N, C-alpha and C positions, 0 to 999 in steps of 0.2 A: 674676551677682554671686557672688563666692567664698563669702560667708557663707551664701547660699541653698543652694549646693552642699554646703557643710559641714553645714548643718542637715539636708539630705536624707540625706547619707551617714550621719550619726549616728542620726537618728530612723527612717529607712526601711531602710537597708542594714545597720545594726548595726556600722558601722565606728567605730573610735575616731578622734579628731582626728589623732593621730599616724599612724595607718594611712592616713587620707585624704591627709595631707601627703606621704606617700611614693609615692602613685600618680602615674603619668604621665597626661597628658590622655586618651590613647587608652584606658588602663585604666579611668579614671573613666567615660568615655563608655560603655564596654562594660558596666560594673557598673550604672550608672544606667539604661541602656536595658533591660537584663534585669530589673532590679527593677521598672521601670514595666510591663513586659510581664507579669511575675508578678502584680502587683497588679491589672492589668486582667483577667487570666485568673481570679483569685480572685473579682472582682466578677461576671464572666460566670457563673462556676460558681454563685454565690449566687443570681443571677437565674434561671438554668436550674432550680435546685432549687425556687425559688418557683413557677416556671411549672409544674413537674411536680406540685407539691402542689395548686395551684389547678386544674389540669386534672383531676386525680384527684377533686377534690371536685365538679366541675361535670359531668363526663362522664356520670354516671348520669341527669342531668336533661336531657340533649340528645335531641332527637327524631331528628336525623340525625347520624351520626358525622363528626366533623372532627378534624383533628390538633391537637396541643398548639400547634404553630407557627401554625396558622390561628386558633385560639381566643385565644392570647395572644402576638401577635408582639412580638419584641424588636428593637431598632434594628440589631443586628448580624446578624440573620437574612438580610436582603437583601445585606449586605456579603459574607457567605460565598458566596452564589450568584453574585455579580457578580465576585468577585476571580479573575482568571485565575491558573493555576498559575505559580509562579516557576521556570521551567525555563531553564537556561542553554543558549545556542547553542554549537555546537562552537567557534566563533571566540572567544566570551567565555571558554570554558574554557581554550583555548590561551593567550589573553592572560594569564590568571591564572597558568597554569603557567610561562609565560616570566618573569613578574614575580618569582616565587619561586625561580628557578633560580640 
């Protein structure tokens, strides 16, 4: 819905309604995607800081040493381990090069 996108552009991305109106669909998609990634990263950072503080307050009372990740697991800890690296094959790279020649 265009009004939802406009509201997101104004409240989250700091765009004016006229700036939003001048964007192409591709430009808007790129801006919105990066804004969502930024907000997700900020949330992760906040939770990582909370984990560090909690771990620092608990570690003196532990009988055996464990890591902060073991003591206070977060949902994205396993995602980091499972996600394969995003490496392009030579064929994919050539296809992109051909597309932009």
